[in-house]
Backbone bond lengths (Angstrom), bond angles and torsions (degrees), N, CA, C in turn:
res aa  C-N    CA-C-N  psi(-1)  N-CA   C-N-CA  omega(-1)  CA-C   N-CA-C  phi
1 M - - - 1.397 - - 1.468 116.12 -
2 S 1.360 120.08 162.47 1.414 125.36 178.37 1.494 112.57 -106.26
3 G 1.244 117.85 156.18 1.374 120.25 176.63 1.510 111.11 168.14
4 A 1.336 120.16 176.16 1.372 126.29 168.65 1.458 117.79 -56.11
5 P 1.355 124.56 127.24 1.427 120.79 -171.77 1.619 112.34 -74.74
6 A 1.182 120.44 150.77 1.579 119.18 176.74 1.516 105.60 -76.81
7 S 1.299 114.83 164.41 1.517 120.13 172.21 1.432 109.34 -60.33
8 P 1.388 118.27 132.96 1.401 124.61 -179.86 1.510 110.47 -52.96
9 S 1.278 122.55 -31.06 1.407 125.28 -170.68 1.538 113.65 -96.43
10 T 1.315 112.42 -6.59 1.356 120.47 -179.00 1.565 110.03 -134.44
11 P 1.384 117.38 88.86 1.487 117.71 -174.99 1.558 111.29 -65.64
12 P 1.418 114.71 156.79 1.335 120.49 179.18 1.549 110.95 -55.72
13 A 1.412 113.19 168.43 1.448 120.40 -179.28 1.548 109.74 -54.41
14 A 1.262 118.09 140.97 1.562 124.75 -178.21 1.512 111.32 -50.21
15 P 1.368 119.37 129.19 1.397 119.66 -178.43 1.427 108.79 -91.96
16 V 1.330 123.62 -178.58 1.388 130.17 174.89 1.410 113.94 -51.35
17 P 1.413 128.33 132.33 1.473 124.55 -176.45 1.431 110.27 -45.82
18 G 1.285 120.97 142.94 1.335 125.87 172.75 1.635 114.57 74.57
19 A 1.234 111.52 38.22 1.553 116.81 -167.07 1.551 107.55 -115.75
20 V 1.437 110.93 155.93 1.427 121.33 171.56 1.498 108.63 -116.72
21 S 1.269 122.27 128.49 1.466 123.38 174.79 1.601 108.33 -114.04
22 V 1.311 112.47 158.59 1.532 113.80 -178.68 1.509 102.31 -140.17
23 E 1.324 115.53 123.85 1.483 120.49 165.55 1.581 110.82 -116.56
24 T 1.329 114.12 134.24 1.490 119.38 -179.77 1.554 108.47 -127.61
25 A 1.320 110.86 122.88 1.497 121.27 179.97 1.469 108.44 -157.66
26 D 1.363 113.24 138.71 1.453 122.98 170.32 1.517 108.15 59.17
27 G 1.296 118.42 34.35 1.429 118.78 178.39 1.568 119.24 87.93
28 V 1.311 113.11 -3.41 1.404 119.52 -171.11 1.532 107.73 -116.39
29 A 1.335 114.80 120.36 1.567 119.94 172.16 1.451 108.97 -97.55
30 T 1.295 120.46 117.48 1.426 130.78 178.90 1.593 108.76 -99.44
31 L 1.392 114.25 112.97 1.421 118.65 -178.82 1.494 103.90 -107.04
32 T 1.413 118.74 122.52 1.435 122.79 175.70 1.444 114.18 -118.53
33 F 1.346 121.70 122.65 1.417 121.35 174.92 1.562 112.91 -111.30
34 S 1.282 111.30 152.94 1.501 114.21 -171.05 1.506 102.75 -149.07
35 H 1.512 110.58 148.32 1.431 119.46 171.37 1.545 103.38 -153.24
36 P 1.319 114.66 143.91 1.512 112.31 -172.16 1.618 111.32 -73.97
37 K 1.394 115.25 -13.12 1.480 117.29 176.02 1.440 106.26 -99.99
38 G 1.390 114.15 89.76 1.475 121.15 178.28 1.543 118.95 43.02
39 N 1.271 115.59 38.62 1.526 118.99 -177.80 1.455 108.29 47.88
40 S 1.328 116.44 47.63 1.490 118.06 168.93 1.500 112.41 -77.15
41 L 1.356 113.08 171.25 1.436 117.82 -173.04 1.481 116.13 -121.34
42 P 1.298 121.66 86.74 1.407 124.81 173.53 1.533 111.08 -69.95
43 G 1.319 119.79 168.28 1.440 124.20 -179.12 1.525 116.44 -49.63
44 S 1.305 110.81 -44.04 1.594 115.82 -173.63 1.476 107.63 -72.03
45 L 1.289 117.01 -34.32 1.533 119.94 179.93 1.605 108.91 -69.64
46 L 1.268 114.03 -40.11 1.481 119.35 -177.14 1.601 104.28 -64.63
47 R 1.293 120.71 -41.13 1.384 122.39 -175.38 1.462 108.90 -68.22
48 S 1.353 120.42 -45.65 1.421 121.07 171.10 1.484 119.36 -57.90
49 L 1.274 114.14 -39.88 1.426 119.32 178.42 1.550 114.13 -67.62
50 T 1.413 108.89 -39.89 1.582 113.50 174.56 1.587 107.69 -59.84
51 S 1.297 114.32 -48.85 1.466 115.52 -171.66 1.546 109.34 -65.33
52 A 1.403 118.56 -33.67 1.416 119.34 173.25 1.546 119.26 -63.55
53 V 1.362 111.79 -35.72 1.410 116.90 173.69 1.562 112.94 -68.22
54 E 1.325 116.56 -36.67 1.379 120.73 -176.70 1.586 108.21 -72.62
55 A 1.385 116.57 -37.21 1.484 122.23 176.34 1.550 111.57 -63.54
56 A 1.232 114.18 -46.10 1.443 123.06 -175.35 1.631 105.99 -65.78
57 G 1.244 117.51 -41.79 1.458 122.75 177.85 1.477 112.56 -59.57
58 A 1.380 113.27 -33.89 1.526 115.96 -178.01 1.593 115.27 -93.06
59 D 1.329 113.65 -3.66 1.503 125.39 -177.05 1.526 107.54 -79.45
60 A 1.286 114.86 115.35 1.475 122.02 176.41 1.505 112.33 -63.06
61 A 1.426 114.23 -27.60 1.451 117.60 -178.33 1.520 113.57 -80.92
62 A 1.324 117.83 -3.77 1.482 121.46 -177.85 1.487 103.94 -115.22
63 R 1.265 118.53 120.81 1.528 129.30 172.86 1.527 116.81 -103.84
64 V 1.318 109.47 -15.21 1.482 112.46 172.60 1.518 106.66 -151.83
65 I 1.317 115.55 157.21 1.508 118.71 -178.31 1.444 109.81 -124.16
66 V 1.443 118.14 134.90 1.329 124.73 171.83 1.542 111.85 -107.99
67 L 1.301 119.53 124.76 1.458 122.41 -174.17 1.453 107.05 -113.36
68 R 1.393 117.39 123.20 1.440 122.15 -175.94 1.540 107.28 -147.24
69 S 1.302 111.75 164.49 1.492 119.40 174.84 1.488 106.47 -115.78
70 R 1.326 113.98 173.88 1.484 120.13 -174.19 1.529 110.92 -90.13
71 P 1.322 123.13 119.24 1.432 121.88 175.17 1.522 109.07 -75.82
72 P 1.359 116.35 170.60 1.480 129.92 -0.04 1.595 111.36 -80.11
73 G 1.317 118.22 -174.52 1.389 120.25 172.40 1.450 104.93 94.54
74 P 1.416 113.19 -168.35 1.588 118.45 -173.71 1.493 111.01 -67.60
75 F 1.307 114.04 157.29 1.471 122.21 166.92 1.634 113.29 -56.06
76 C 1.347 107.06 -49.02 1.457 119.52 -178.70 1.533 110.98 -158.61
77 A 1.304 123.69 124.36 1.318 130.72 174.03 1.501 114.50 -84.81
78 G 1.346 119.64 -0.85 1.486 123.88 -179.09 1.361 114.62 84.64
79 A 1.396 117.24 -149.46 1.473 122.44 -171.12 1.590 106.14 -68.61
80 S 1.369 110.34 157.32 1.545 116.64 174.07 1.467 110.42 -79.93
81 F 1.346 115.84 114.18 1.516 117.55 179.28 1.539 109.79 -66.27
82 E 1.326 117.44 -32.77 1.583 116.54 177.75 1.549 107.55 -57.12
83 E 1.244 118.17 -43.83 1.433 120.51 -175.83 1.513 106.84 -70.72
84 L 1.385 117.55 -40.68 1.481 117.06 -174.03 1.616 108.25 -61.73
85 T 1.332 114.79 -34.43 1.494 116.53 -173.75 1.579 110.08 -74.87
86 R 1.283 115.78 -16.50 1.533 118.93 179.22 1.558 111.39 -87.80
87 I 1.338 120.35 -6.58 1.505 123.63 -175.84 1.460 107.87 -67.31
88 G 1.340 123.17 122.29 1.472 127.32 -179.67 1.413 121.40 -114.29
89 D 1.373 111.94 -2.78 1.444 114.55 -179.20 1.480 106.61 -156.78
90 A 1.369 120.34 167.92 1.402 126.29 -171.74 1.527 111.81 -70.67
91 D 1.327 112.40 -38.62 1.516 113.44 175.98 1.542 117.34 -58.54
92 T 1.442 109.63 -45.53 1.428 117.49 176.04 1.528 110.93 -57.44
93 G 1.417 112.08 -47.07 1.543 113.29 179.53 1.406 112.63 -63.11
94 S 1.269 121.07 -41.53 1.519 120.66 -178.23 1.468 108.53 -65.28
95 E 1.417 120.97 -37.59 1.517 121.30 178.59 1.549 109.99 -60.98
96 F 1.421 111.42 -44.24 1.452 114.52 -174.75 1.665 108.67 -59.12
97 F 1.322 114.77 -49.15 1.474 112.69 -175.52 1.505 112.08 -77.10
98 M 1.409 118.59 -14.88 1.460 114.15 167.77 1.522 118.78 -69.77
99 G 1.324 111.38 -8.93 1.529 117.43 172.84 1.552 107.00 -65.28
100 F 1.271 116.15 -45.85 1.518 113.57 174.01 1.508 114.37 -70.36
101 A 1.341 114.21 -34.80 1.563 113.60 172.53 1.458 115.77 -53.36
102 R 1.448 113.08 -49.54 1.376 116.12 -176.71 1.581 117.19 -68.74
103 L 1.383 110.47 -25.92 1.560 114.82 174.27 1.610 107.18 -70.84
104 I 1.243 118.09 -47.15 1.439 120.38 -177.23 1.622 106.34 -62.78
105 L 1.161 118.48 -41.12 1.538 123.54 177.99 1.545 114.97 -59.51
106 A 1.451 108.65 -46.81 1.481 114.24 176.34 1.477 107.73 -66.64
107 M 1.246 125.97 -39.28 1.474 121.73 178.97 1.557 112.09 -65.42
108 R 1.352 111.93 -31.38 1.359 115.89 -176.08 1.649 111.29 -76.55
109 R 1.404 113.43 -30.74 1.332 121.39 178.67 1.482 119.42 -79.01
110 C 1.394 107.57 -24.82 1.480 114.94 -172.55 1.488 109.70 -61.38
111 P 1.391 118.42 132.16 1.445 115.48 -178.90 1.597 116.45 -83.01
112 K 1.385 113.01 0.17 1.413 117.52 176.35 1.608 112.75 -96.70
113 L 1.210 120.18 138.82 1.500 122.81 172.64 1.428 114.65 -57.07
114 I 1.329 124.57 133.28 1.428 125.08 -173.35 1.551 104.45 -119.13
115 I 1.459 112.94 123.91 1.449 120.33 174.13 1.527 106.26 -99.40
116 A 1.339 115.09 132.09 1.412 122.00 171.54 1.544 112.71 -92.43
117 R 1.294 122.52 125.06 1.415 124.63 177.52 1.536 107.24 -104.09
118 V 1.351 113.18 105.79 1.457 121.64 -170.47 1.499 109.46 -102.59
119 H 1.340 116.92 98.42 1.446 116.37 -178.69 1.494 119.25 -95.56
120 G 1.503 114.83 -0.62 1.358 119.29 179.59 1.485 111.77 -157.22
121 K 1.285 119.70 -164.97 1.469 126.53 -176.36 1.586 107.57 -65.26
122 A 1.382 110.71 145.18 1.481 118.53 173.04 1.526 108.24 -121.85
123 V 1.345 119.87 132.41 1.388 126.38 -178.80 1.541 108.27 -125.38
124 G 1.355 115.65 141.48 1.495 121.99 171.98 1.362 115.78 50.92
125 G 1.338 117.76 -114.29 1.463 123.54 -179.33 1.577 114.29 -63.57
126 G 1.368 115.89 -24.90 1.344 119.49 169.14 1.452 114.67 -60.42
127 V 1.291 117.17 -38.26 1.572 120.54 -179.45 1.537 104.43 -64.54
128 G 1.354 115.03 -41.49 1.393 115.85 -177.72 1.495 116.09 -64.05
129 V 1.469 114.54 -36.33 1.508 113.60 172.12 1.519 112.79 -62.35
130 V 1.291 118.57 -42.65 1.404 121.15 179.02 1.539 108.60 -57.78
131 A 1.244 118.68 -46.86 1.432 120.09 -175.37 1.557 110.11 -65.39
132 A 1.272 118.64 -31.92 1.481 122.51 -178.38 1.516 112.10 -72.17
133 A 1.316 116.65 -18.20 1.472 123.88 -179.99 1.548 105.02 -73.63
134 D 1.337 115.58 158.26 1.553 119.69 -176.14 1.537 107.35 -88.34
135 Y 1.182 117.15 -22.80 1.559 121.76 178.04 1.513 109.97 -155.80
136 A 1.249 113.14 132.28 1.432 122.80 -174.52 1.608 110.95 -122.12
137 I 1.319 111.96 124.03 1.551 117.28 176.03 1.546 104.29 -114.48
138 A 1.322 116.21 133.10 1.451 119.97 -176.05 1.514 109.87 -139.99
139 V 1.393 112.38 156.37 1.451 122.13 174.51 1.417 111.59 -79.77
140 A 1.454 123.04 157.43 1.314 127.61 -171.36 1.490 113.74 -59.56
141 D 1.361 122.41 -25.38 1.458 124.88 178.87 1.475 118.16 -96.49
142 A 1.307 114.81 11.71 1.479 124.66 -178.67 1.554 110.26 -82.83
143 A 1.380 109.03 73.63 1.458 116.38 -177.21 1.541 109.06 -79.25
144 V 1.355 117.83 161.02 1.412 121.43 178.83 1.432 115.91 -129.98
145 R 1.361 121.07 146.97 1.452 125.33 178.68 1.551 110.14 -146.63
146 L 1.341 114.37 136.93 1.594 117.47 171.03 1.573 95.74 -100.39
147 S 1.398 111.40 113.78 1.516 117.69 175.11 1.461 113.94 -101.58
148 E 1.265 122.10 6.43 1.518 131.48 -177.12 1.513 107.93 -47.30
149 L 1.340 118.43 -55.86 1.449 118.84 -164.53 1.589 108.00 -72.24
150 A 1.365 115.60 -27.60 1.462 118.35 173.00 1.466 113.62 -61.63
151 V 1.340 120.05 -19.72 1.469 117.53 179.47 1.626 110.99 -115.52
152 G 1.342 111.20 26.80 1.451 115.60 174.83 1.473 121.62 83.76
153 I 1.256 115.94 2.49 1.475 116.75 169.05 1.483 113.71 -116.99
154 G 1.405 118.43 -138.45 1.382 119.10 175.10 1.561 109.35 -161.99
155 P 1.298 118.38 168.33 1.570 117.69 -179.38 1.563 105.27 -85.96
156 F 1.371 111.02 64.33 1.573 115.71 -176.14 1.561 107.36 -73.67
157 V 1.362 117.89 -48.16 1.462 116.19 -176.80 1.569 119.64 -67.26
158 V 1.388 107.07 -46.27 1.446 116.19 -176.41 1.556 111.72 -80.97
159 G 1.330 114.34 -12.87 1.435 120.96 -178.11 1.520 119.52 -53.20
160 P 1.356 118.88 -50.50 1.364 126.20 175.52 1.491 110.67 -48.01
161 A 1.364 119.69 -51.85 1.459 122.48 -172.45 1.535 109.26 -69.09
162 I 1.499 121.58 -36.51 1.270 122.12 176.94 1.644 112.61 -72.74
163 E 1.219 114.17 -38.18 1.590 116.15 179.62 1.436 108.70 -66.45
164 R 1.402 114.76 -32.42 1.540 115.20 -178.22 1.495 109.03 -69.89
165 K 1.399 117.47 -30.69 1.397 117.68 -173.11 1.547 109.97 -85.91
166 I 1.329 120.59 -40.85 1.386 120.90 -169.92 1.472 117.47 -109.56
167 G 1.400 113.14 -9.88 1.478 115.65 -177.65 1.692 112.82 101.82
168 V 1.250 114.56 165.49 1.423 120.36 -177.83 1.539 109.09 -72.02
169 G 1.256 122.63 -50.10 1.462 125.42 -173.63 1.515 109.46 -54.55
170 P 1.440 117.30 -61.58 1.463 119.15 -174.34 1.641 110.81 -65.07
171 F 1.337 111.19 -25.92 1.559 115.37 175.32 1.472 105.64 -65.24
172 Q 1.281 122.04 -54.26 1.475 127.67 177.05 1.486 108.53 -45.54
173 A 1.297 115.27 -56.45 1.533 120.41 -176.45 1.436 111.91 -49.70
174 L 1.416 117.92 -49.47 1.408 123.68 178.33 1.478 116.92 -64.75
175 A 1.323 119.06 -36.35 1.362 123.04 -169.80 1.532 105.62 -85.97
176 I 1.309 121.67 -32.29 1.482 122.38 -179.81 1.510 111.72 -77.00
177 D 1.314 112.61 -48.42 1.516 117.48 -172.51 1.609 105.02 -90.61
178 A 1.338 112.33 72.42 1.574 119.02 -173.78 1.423 114.23 -65.34
179 A 1.354 119.76 -12.63 1.507 122.86 -176.44 1.457 116.73 -97.77
180 T 1.387 116.32 -8.67 1.457 115.87 -173.12 1.607 109.97 -105.22
181 W 1.257 113.07 137.96 1.527 123.59 170.12 1.593 105.40 -77.09
182 R 1.338 110.48 133.62 1.427 116.41 168.54 1.530 108.29 -101.93
183 D 1.228 128.61 131.52 1.416 126.00 -169.62 1.586 108.35 -81.62
184 A 1.387 116.60 179.95 1.473 120.03 -172.28 1.520 108.28 -69.31
185 A 1.292 117.09 -35.86 1.398 120.20 -177.69 1.492 113.16 -64.56
186 W 1.334 119.02 -35.43 1.482 124.48 168.05 1.487 112.26 -63.96
187 A 1.232 115.49 -40.17 1.459 118.13 -178.87 1.562 118.46 -64.29
188 E 1.514 102.71 -41.22 1.530 116.20 175.02 1.639 109.54 -68.75
189 R 1.246 115.26 -34.99 1.418 118.61 -175.55 1.485 111.36 -67.48
190 H 1.267 116.63 -34.53 1.425 125.70 179.77 1.516 115.37 -95.73
191 G 1.281 120.10 3.37 1.424 125.28 167.18 1.596 113.83 94.82
192 L 1.372 119.16 -0.56 1.478 122.02 -178.88 1.657 103.37 -63.95
193 Y 1.313 113.28 -49.66 1.524 120.28 178.47 1.567 104.61 -100.82
194 A 1.375 113.31 132.65 1.488 120.09 174.40 1.521 105.38 -78.60
195 E 1.359 119.30 -36.67 1.485 120.98 -177.26 1.590 110.98 -142.03
196 V 1.216 118.60 149.22 1.386 122.07 -179.31 1.606 106.58 -130.28
197 V 1.280 116.98 120.40 1.480 119.96 -179.44 1.493 112.29 -119.30
198 P 1.382 116.16 166.93 1.495 116.37 -164.41 1.446 116.05 -72.19
199 D 1.449 116.14 -38.20 1.517 116.08 179.28 1.558 110.60 -151.32
200 T 1.308 116.21 -172.28 1.484 120.21 -170.11 1.469 110.05 -70.16
201 Q 1.270 119.20 -31.39 1.507 126.07 -177.27 1.599 102.29 -61.56
202 A 1.387 117.78 -51.23 1.450 119.78 175.82 1.440 118.18 -63.76
203 L 1.554 106.73 -35.50 1.482 107.09 176.26 1.527 113.47 -63.98
204 D 1.204 118.84 -39.84 1.559 119.69 -174.65 1.534 104.89 -66.58
205 A 1.278 118.53 -38.54 1.480 123.46 178.45 1.487 115.05 -58.10
206 A 1.450 110.58 -46.84 1.434 116.55 -174.89 1.546 107.99 -72.84
207 V 1.296 118.07 -43.33 1.460 120.13 -176.88 1.511 109.71 -67.53
208 G 1.331 117.98 -39.41 1.464 120.48 178.45 1.483 113.53 -63.43
209 A 1.373 118.03 -43.45 1.431 124.27 -179.12 1.627 109.70 -65.27
210 L 1.300 116.69 -45.53 1.454 116.46 175.35 1.532 113.16 -66.25
211 A 1.302 122.37 -40.48 1.387 124.38 178.90 1.495 111.58 -59.23
212 R 1.320 114.35 -39.35 1.540 121.11 -176.68 1.562 104.16 -68.56
213 R 1.297 117.03 -47.63 1.396 118.37 -179.14 1.577 114.58 -56.05
214 L 1.301 113.11 -46.95 1.443 122.15 -176.00 1.525 108.94 -70.07
215 A 1.392 116.76 -31.00 1.428 116.83 177.01 1.542 116.10 -71.40
216 A 1.321 112.31 -16.17 1.434 116.27 177.07 1.532 109.35 -98.72
217 S 1.294 118.57 4.10 1.534 122.50 -178.06 1.439 110.49 -87.99
218 N 1.365 115.95 165.82 1.513 120.91 178.94 1.474 111.58 -71.96
219 P 1.327 119.57 117.67 1.359 127.24 -174.32 1.504 116.08 -60.25
220 D 1.426 111.10 -32.92 1.495 117.89 177.77 1.484 110.60 -71.78
221 A 1.272 114.56 -36.06 1.425 118.17 178.84 1.443 114.83 -71.57
222 M 1.281 117.77 -31.17 1.446 123.62 177.60 1.466 108.61 -72.15
223 A 1.367 119.79 -40.23 1.389 123.55 -175.80 1.585 104.86 -68.30
224 A 1.314 117.45 -47.72 1.490 118.82 178.03 1.434 111.32 -53.20
225 L 1.354 116.13 -45.30 1.517 122.17 -175.31 1.462 109.53 -62.30
226 K 1.326 116.66 -40.99 1.506 120.20 -178.52 1.582 106.88 -66.67
227 A 1.193 118.29 -41.33 1.590 119.85 175.92 1.509 111.34 -55.53
228 V 1.371 114.92 -41.79 1.407 115.37 171.50 1.438 117.78 -62.43
229 F 1.249 116.09 -42.57 1.446 123.39 177.43 1.566 110.42 -54.24
230 W 1.374 119.56 -44.87 1.352 123.42 -168.66 1.640 112.50 -98.15
231 R 1.323 111.94 12.81 1.575 115.96 177.00 1.470 111.47 -53.96
232 G 1.210 118.96 141.43 1.458 122.00 173.00 1.523 111.01 92.28
233 T 1.405 119.23 8.00 1.503 118.00 -179.40 1.578 111.24 -118.90
234 D 1.327 112.05 26.06 1.446 116.87 179.14 1.575 111.48 -62.64
235 E 1.363 116.00 -28.66 1.434 114.36 -175.92 1.664 115.17 -82.50
236 W 1.244 112.36 1.34 1.451 119.69 -171.91 1.455 111.93 -58.95
237 E 1.323 121.12 -33.07 1.433 121.13 -179.73 1.602 112.53 -54.65
238 T 1.428 110.11 -45.32 1.441 115.07 -179.55 1.568 104.00 -77.73
239 L 1.223 118.99 -46.61 1.566 123.11 -174.80 1.541 108.77 -47.51
240 L 1.277 113.98 -62.38 1.523 121.31 -176.34 1.461 113.50 -59.80
241 A 1.283 119.43 -36.25 1.450 122.34 177.76 1.637 111.03 -69.99
242 Q 1.269 116.63 -31.05 1.452 122.77 175.47 1.582 103.61 -71.45
243 R 1.356 119.31 -49.01 1.456 117.50 -179.06 1.500 115.44 -59.20
244 A 1.422 115.27 -39.41 1.367 121.14 174.58 1.382 118.29 -56.82
245 A 1.357 118.63 -39.28 1.395 126.61 -179.37 1.563 110.96 -71.98
246 L 1.358 115.32 -37.14 1.466 123.42 166.72 1.479 115.36 -54.26
247 S 1.393 113.67 -52.35 1.510 118.36 -179.65 1.540 107.52 -70.43
248 G 1.166 121.28 -34.32 1.526 124.21 176.99 1.581 115.56 -63.73
249 S 1.354 112.72 -25.32 1.390 121.99 177.14 1.597 114.70 -86.43
250 L 1.398 114.14 -42.43 1.347 125.48 170.96 1.493 116.13 -59.89
251 V 1.207 121.19 -37.01 1.426 128.17 -176.53 1.558 110.64 -66.29
252 L 1.339 117.66 -17.57 1.466 122.85 -175.94 1.501 112.55 -88.85
253 S 1.319 113.86 -15.16 1.564 117.56 -179.23 1.589 110.22 -61.71
254 D 1.283 106.90 150.58 1.503 113.00 176.28 1.496 115.28 -61.82
255 F 1.514 114.41 -36.75 1.430 112.66 172.72 1.578 114.35 -61.75
256 T 1.232 117.61 -42.56 1.390 121.17 -178.81 1.526 113.17 -63.00
257 R 1.327 116.46 -42.66 1.497 123.19 -176.94 1.571 103.92 -61.87
258 R 1.357 117.35 -47.72 1.501 117.66 -176.47 1.548 106.48 -65.95
259 A 1.335 119.25 -40.10 1.472 116.63 -174.86 1.422 110.43 -67.29
260 I 1.280 118.85 -44.52 1.535 123.26 176.69 1.415 113.18 -58.17
261 A 1.269 120.68 -46.99 1.488 125.94 176.28 1.518 109.99 -58.20
262 A 1.234 120.80 -44.63 1.489 123.93 -178.88 1.438 107.45 -69.80
263 F 1.315 119.88 -39.18 1.603 123.78 -176.00 1.678 104.40 -69.47
264 A 1.230 109.89 -46.24 1.513 116.06 -173.35 1.601 103.87 -61.69
265 G 1.368 121.68 -38.01 1.393 125.15 -172.08 1.552 116.71 -78.69
266 R 1.302 112.50 -1.09 1.521 116.49 -175.99 1.551 108.23 -68.98
């Protein structure tokens, strides 16, 4: 929907849990997702967020997209552990992980530049969402971690987006050491974050300033530039589907079921 944007430092009234809201004004579409459990991403929320990205990409009134989640707490806690524990067969598992694949593919295909506003920590799939954005600005305490191996799977679906953004070596470090948080300075040094600012007030100022500049830029030039950025990813439709099937199979193992149950119970 369109309407006057809320003040960047004062988000609109909290929506229904697990919601995605869209505000479009002055050429900027702001997509805000929220979930009461750390802004985690169950399947329904992934579908809503994917649809919102696709709609904003097709909206002539939007020339740039800001992707954010609702503070306080983490930017995104990744996959919903409640939903993971309910997966009973490989097809259901593959379909769950395809939710992340479809979101990444929608962000890749979107002709508008996407700015990620990262107000807090990002875990697992949340790191993949940040990596799939075209530009990410984060606060100094927005640490990142890929926790998938710790629960018996791996960052297979989000991996291509992360590896594309930060390179093989840093991706390996994140994927293998699943227990260690990497701070925002590390993420900036390796290219996951384009900018790190001290606090949310500075974050809103930086995101707002960049969004306004991009909203005044040539849409055709930005679309062409984005196509250049994503060159070499044409096979991702097939690749991410294969990775989702792999994850959907691994999540059924006894090891993974025990690990997820223990992780969710912390």
